[in-house]
C-alpha atoms as one frame of an Amber mdcrd trajectory, in Angstrom:
protein
  50.221 -46.771 -23.454  49.840 -49.280 -26.271  52.670 -51.591 -25.271  51.709
 -51.523 -21.583  48.086 -52.374 -22.402  49.200 -55.269 -24.604  51.506 -56.631
 -21.902  48.747 -56.411 -19.274  46.252 -58.144 -21.584  48.694 -60.938 -22.429
  49.278 -61.533 -18.710  45.544 -62.220 -18.450  45.827 -64.815 -21.241  43.718
 -62.752 -23.635  43.966 -63.173 -27.392  45.216 -59.696 -28.315  44.604 -57.671
 -31.465  46.490 -54.361 -31.646  45.033 -51.625 -33.849  47.977 -49.800 -35.412
  48.740 -47.460 -38.290  50.394 -48.937 -41.375  53.208 -46.442 -40.761  53.673
 -47.522 -37.130  56.997 -48.819 -35.864  56.180 -52.319 -34.621  59.734 -53.323
 -33.720  58.967 -53.522 -29.987  55.941 -55.782 -30.663  57.937 -58.499 -32.450
  58.436 -60.652 -29.360  54.771 -60.406 -28.349  52.058 -62.901 -29.199  49.515
 -60.646 -30.877  47.787 -59.858 -34.165  47.955 -56.489 -35.886  44.832 -54.931
 -37.339  44.304 -51.652 -39.196  41.182 -49.616 -38.441  39.636 -46.875 -40.550
  38.228 -44.669 -37.807  36.682 -42.285 -40.335  34.373 -44.945 -41.747  31.799
 -46.394 -39.343  30.732 -49.051 -41.861  34.333 -50.228 -42.165  34.580 -50.396
 -38.371  31.346 -52.404 -38.191  32.702 -54.937 -40.694  35.925 -55.269 -38.679
  34.059 -55.848 -35.414  31.570 -58.247 -36.979  34.350 -60.229 -38.662  36.614
 -60.515 -35.618  33.825 -60.748 -33.006  35.856 -59.002 -30.319  34.761 -59.655
 -26.746  36.587 -56.636 -25.318  37.782 -53.261 -26.612  40.193 -50.842 -24.946
  40.312 -47.547 -26.829  43.400 -45.523 -25.902  44.166 -43.893 -29.267  44.180
 -40.110 -29.530  46.071 -36.917 -30.257  47.864 -34.949 -27.535  49.064 -32.351
 -30.050  47.384 -31.034 -33.188  47.366 -28.032 -35.510  43.687 -27.114 -35.041
  40.704 -27.617 -32.751  39.013 -29.470 -35.591  41.841 -32.012 -35.710  41.557
 -32.646 -31.957  37.791 -33.066 -32.225  38.020 -35.363 -35.244  40.536 -37.793
 -33.757  39.748 -37.623 -30.047  35.979 -37.213 -30.167  34.603 -38.284 -33.547
  36.830 -41.337 -33.975  35.962 -42.499 -30.457  32.284 -42.002 -31.216  32.562
 -43.875 -34.537  34.191 -46.890 -32.887  31.645 -46.951 -30.074  28.727 -46.688
 -32.551  30.175 -49.565 -34.544  30.442 -51.574 -31.326  26.812 -50.760 -30.539
  25.711 -52.555 -33.707  27.532 -55.796 -32.794  26.697 -55.463 -29.096  25.718
 -59.124 -28.781  29.301 -60.383 -28.527  30.851 -57.337 -26.853  31.312 -57.740
 -23.108  33.115 -54.458 -22.326  34.401 -51.299 -24.020  36.943 -49.303 -22.002
  37.568 -45.728 -23.121  40.736 -44.187 -21.701  40.036 -40.482 -21.357  41.962
 -37.764 -19.536  41.680 -35.578 -16.454  42.179 -32.739 -18.955  38.469 -33.234
 -19.773  37.752 -31.716 -16.359  40.615 -29.235 -16.122  42.546 -28.086 -13.045
  41.052 -26.662  -9.862  41.945 -23.192  -8.619  42.363 -23.974  -4.918  44.860
 -26.293  -3.236  42.405 -27.590  -0.613  40.045 -29.097  -3.209  40.145 -32.453
  -5.003  38.818 -33.400  -8.432  36.186 -36.117  -8.226  33.778 -37.630 -10.756
  31.145 -34.983  -9.880  33.446 -31.978 -10.392  31.916 -29.715 -13.091  34.135
 -29.957 -16.195  36.030 -26.851 -17.216  38.760 -27.976 -19.647  41.393 -25.319
 -20.388  42.744 -26.729 -23.668  41.357 -27.886 -27.007  42.727 -31.324 -26.145
  40.733 -31.395 -22.905  37.601 -30.118 -24.649  37.887 -32.829 -27.303  38.207
 -35.486 -24.591  35.119 -34.104 -22.861  33.202 -34.252 -26.160  34.284 -37.861
 -26.518  33.138 -38.704 -22.987  29.745 -37.065 -23.532  29.159 -38.866 -26.825
  30.422 -42.189 -25.475  28.039 -42.003 -22.511  25.003 -41.820 -24.829  25.856
 -44.974 -26.794  24.201 -48.215 -25.699  27.176 -50.476 -25.052  28.636 -52.015
 -21.868  31.148 -49.196 -21.498  33.348 -47.612 -18.876  35.487 -44.446 -18.903
  38.866 -44.248 -17.163  39.791 -40.589 -16.739  43.558 -40.676 -16.314  45.827
 -38.029 -14.859  49.359 -37.394 -16.262  50.837 -40.703 -17.450  54.537 -41.507
 -17.277  56.643 -44.617 -17.702  58.943 -46.531 -20.068  58.583 -45.304 -23.633
  56.857 -42.021 -22.737  58.259 -39.054 -24.672  56.406 -36.068 -23.206  57.470
 -36.207 -19.551  60.823 -37.580 -20.707  61.534 -34.015 -21.877  61.492 -32.977
 -18.205  63.710 -35.909 -17.210  66.232 -35.041 -19.910  66.299 -31.383 -18.863
  66.941 -32.337 -15.245  69.707 -34.686 -16.410  71.325 -31.597 -17.913  71.037
 -29.763 -14.576  67.973 -27.569 -15.012  64.525 -27.408 -13.394  62.137 -25.055
 -15.176  58.930 -23.802 -13.569  56.189 -21.478 -14.766  55.742 -18.788 -12.129
  56.210 -19.275  -8.405  52.699 -20.077  -7.201  51.942 -23.257  -5.296  50.890
 -26.257  -7.372  49.500 -29.677  -6.498  49.860 -32.465  -9.049  48.918 -36.081
  -9.623  50.494 -38.821 -11.734  49.872 -42.421 -12.731  52.448 -44.968 -13.820
  51.648 -46.483 -17.229  51.686 -50.047 -15.872  49.116 -49.201 -13.193  46.818
 -47.620 -15.783  47.218 -50.623 -18.081  46.471 -53.013 -15.221  43.244 -51.269
 -14.215  42.162 -50.927 -17.860  42.443 -54.693 -18.415  41.023 -55.474 -14.981
  38.004 -53.276 -15.766  37.156 -55.427 -18.788  35.728 -57.968 -16.343  33.825
 -55.439 -14.218  30.046 -55.131 -14.208  30.326 -51.421 -13.395  29.933 -48.492
 -15.786  30.412 -44.726 -15.668  33.459 -42.498 -15.176  36.410 -43.229 -12.893
  39.321 -40.947 -12.049  42.687 -42.708 -12.187  45.935 -41.627 -10.492  48.315
 -43.233  -8.001  46.195 -41.682  -5.239  48.819 -39.192  -4.034  49.025 -35.401
  -3.833  52.403 -34.103  -5.041  53.858 -30.601  -4.824  55.288 -29.099  -7.985
  58.841 -30.003  -6.901  58.428 -33.713  -6.142  58.660 -34.973  -9.722  62.057
 -33.302 -10.118  63.134 -34.367  -6.634  62.616 -38.054  -7.471  64.482 -37.702
 -10.769  67.422 -35.892  -9.142  67.652 -38.628  -6.539  67.702 -41.337  -9.227
  70.248 -39.546 -11.407  72.313 -38.205  -8.495  72.067 -34.736 -10.036  72.043
 -31.215  -8.677  70.041 -28.648 -10.603  69.471 -24.946 -11.006  65.827 -23.895
 -10.609  64.598 -21.473 -13.271  61.309 -19.639 -12.787  59.707 -18.195 -15.918
  56.918 -15.614 -15.488  53.646 -16.789 -17.049  53.530 -13.817 -19.442  57.096
 -14.435 -20.647  56.402 -18.142 -21.090  53.302 -17.487 -23.193  55.180 -15.001
 -25.395  58.012 -17.468 -25.957  55.611 -20.314 -26.732  53.636 -18.097 -29.149
  56.830 -17.407 -31.107  57.650 -21.137 -31.022  54.204 -21.949 -32.428  54.608
 -19.464 -35.293  57.985 -20.957 -36.198  56.597 -24.487 -36.198  53.629 -23.397
 -38.291  55.981 -21.971 -40.913  57.892 -25.270 -40.881  54.597 -27.200 -41.100
  55.280 -28.881 -37.754  52.945 -29.530 -34.839  54.122 -27.830 -31.631  54.769
 -30.138 -28.683  53.817 -27.232 -26.437  51.479 -24.329 -27.180  49.769 -21.405
 -25.452  46.865 -23.596 -24.377  49.166 -26.252 -22.947  50.613 -23.587 -20.672
  47.161 -23.316 -19.070  47.429 -26.984 -18.109  51.068 -26.814 -17.008  50.337
 -23.774 -14.835  47.154 -25.246 -13.328  47.072 -24.826  -9.543  45.590 -28.207
  -8.627  45.424 -31.469 -10.608  44.862 -33.785  -7.628  42.035 -36.271  -8.097
  40.114 -38.557  -5.766  40.292 -42.241  -6.778  37.999 -43.544  -4.025  35.334
 -44.590  -6.556  37.860 -46.604  -8.593  39.271 -48.199  -5.436  35.846 -49.260
  -4.182  34.065 -50.269  -7.396  36.939 -51.418  -9.635  39.228 -52.649  -6.828
  41.951 -50.354  -8.161  45.076 -50.660  -6.050  47.983 -48.683  -7.569  51.297
 -50.473  -7.163  53.522 -47.519  -8.024  53.993 -44.148  -6.369  56.101 -41.485
  -8.097  59.371 -42.591  -6.503  58.958 -46.254  -7.453  57.614 -45.489 -10.923
  60.403 -43.052 -11.801  63.028 -45.500 -10.527  61.775 -48.116 -12.974  61.267
 -45.579 -15.781  64.750 -44.089 -15.547  66.261 -47.558 -15.463  64.416 -48.290
 -18.724  65.548 -44.989 -20.319  69.152 -45.810 -19.453  68.964 -49.345 -20.872
  67.273 -47.995 -24.020  70.048 -45.368 -24.235  67.638 -42.463 -24.089  69.706
 -41.148 -21.174
């Protein structure tokens, strides 16, 4: 999301500071008019000094872990670091006009029934440590006295994304893999649409939580259908029983642990991937934030795949 947020902010003529790691690859930022800064999220005093020195008017916090070795690591980075930054912002509140925290629909978790829709009042029931850490972050963020707003995003895809690109690459090789055969309803948001609403929300007087997707309800097959159409590919559908999938992933996790690697997919992630219903209602965001998604799945994947081809990922 970082690059898309920067591009959206620059389009609004904002003076952009990008918080990056010293080990980050900044090659794709070289042509952008921005300043790099390095934040120590573990040290609230250090964060306070940074915010007081730079006197930022706006903050968009999109940093986080989508994979980790332990629950503690998820909670530290996704919850505690978010809380530390927000507490530092609270101290220099005089100059701060808006703090946007980009959370995840994983903080709520999937619904069990196809005829329901996730809204901002849906009782949270996250099914992964990642989702639980995002919920902790939301709860802590909501208690801090700053002009803040939470964007709870569904599955993000777009140029530069590596996670859903795994699916695209598999389909390019002629395979569609599904967990079980039960009906699923999914939602997605194109990275540019999320970046646009994040920057647009900086100038909003509203606060609270807002669900963000492209507003559509997709069956489990539509993501692959759009990709096959773009790539002009035929595929073989493979259905893996849930029990077999979990056993395979458990073995994969053990192997990665021995190699001191973090698993891209784990037993908990299967709970998300197999969720029956991830469709969310974006009425609140449409009405209060004037959110008007430009991309549906077909349009977004067309642009994404074109980027992957030009970048020679495909």
